C-alpha positions in Angstrom: 0.7 -14.2 9.3 1.1 -10.9 7.4 -2.3 -10.9 5.7 -4.4 -7.7 6.0 -7.9 -8.5 7.0 -10.9 -6.2 6.7 -14.2 -7.3 8.4 -17.3 -5.5 7.2 -20.8 -5.5 8.7 -19.8 -7.0 12.0 -17.0 -8.4 14.1 -15.2 -11.8 14.0 -12.9 -13.4 16.5 -9.2 -13.9 15.6 -9.5 -17.7 15.5 -12.1 -17.6 12.8 -10.1 -15.1 10.8 -7.0 -17.3 11.0 -9.1 -20.2 9.8 -10.1 -18.2 6.7 -6.4 -17.3 6.0 -5.4 -21.0 6.4 -8.2 -22.1 4.1 -7.1 -19.6 1.4 -3.5 -20.6 1.7 -4.3 -24.3 1.4 -6.8 -23.8 -1.5 -4.7 -21.4 -3.6 -1.1 -22.4 -2.6 0.0 -19.0 -1.2 -1.1 -16.7 1.6 -3.3 -13.8 0.4 -2.0 -10.3 0.8 -5.5 -9.1 1.9 -8.9 -10.7 2.7 -12.1 -8.6 2.8 -14.7 -10.5 4.9 -18.3 -9.2 4.5 -20.7 -10.6 7.1 -24.2 -11.1 5.8 -26.3 -12.8 8.6 -25.1 -16.4 8.9 -23.0 -16.2 5.7 -19.7 -14.5 4.9 -18.4 -13.2 1.6 -14.7 -13.6 1.1 -12.7 -11.5 -1.3 -9.0 -12.5 -1.6 -6.1 -10.4 -3.0 -3.0 -12.3 -4.0 0.4 -11.1 -5.2 0.6 -11.2 -9.0 2.1 -14.2 -10.5 4.5 -14.0 -13.5 3.1 -15.1 -16.9 4.9 -18.0 -18.5 4.9 -18.3 -22.3 3.9 -21.7 -23.6 4.9 -22.7 -27.2 4.3 -25.8 -29.3 7.7 -27.2 -30.3 8.0 -30.6 -32.0 4.5 -31.5 -31.1 4.7 -30.7 -27.4 3.4 -27.7 -25.4 6.4 -26.4 -23.4 7.4 -23.3 -21.5 11.1 -23.8 -21.6 13.4 -26.4 -23.2 15.3 -27.2 -20.0 13.3 -30.5 -19.5 14.0 -31.8 -23.0 16.4 -34.7 -23.3 19.3 -34.6 -25.8 17.2 -36.1 -28.6 14.4 -33.5 -28.3 17.0 -30.7 -28.0 18.5 -31.9 -31.3 15.1 -32.2 -32.9 14.3 -28.6 -31.8 17.6 -27.4 -33.3 16.9 -29.1 -36.6 13.4 -27.9 -37.1 12.5 -25.6 -39.9 11.5 -22.1 -38.7 9.0 -20.5 -41.1 9.2 -16.8 -41.9 7.1 -14.5 -43.9 8.7 -12.9 -47.0 7.3 -9.7 -48.3 7.8 -8.5 -51.8 8.1 -4.8 -52.5 
């Protein structure tokens, strides 16, 4: 595991730290870059830092919300090609 772990207000054994890393990986789908663990009596506060994820543009095309057209079948691709694209016309 390459996650950086900072424990504040106490100490924690490595097995418990590994359990928090595994929990974060299962819950969020990727291993965090860093975890800040703040110990407060019997409770802990966890602050995760993950690698930024790319933003995917979603558009409404032919009544469907899509990010890309690669999953469209031939009929939907044809429908998308035939659609009327509206533009704004400015008069001077």
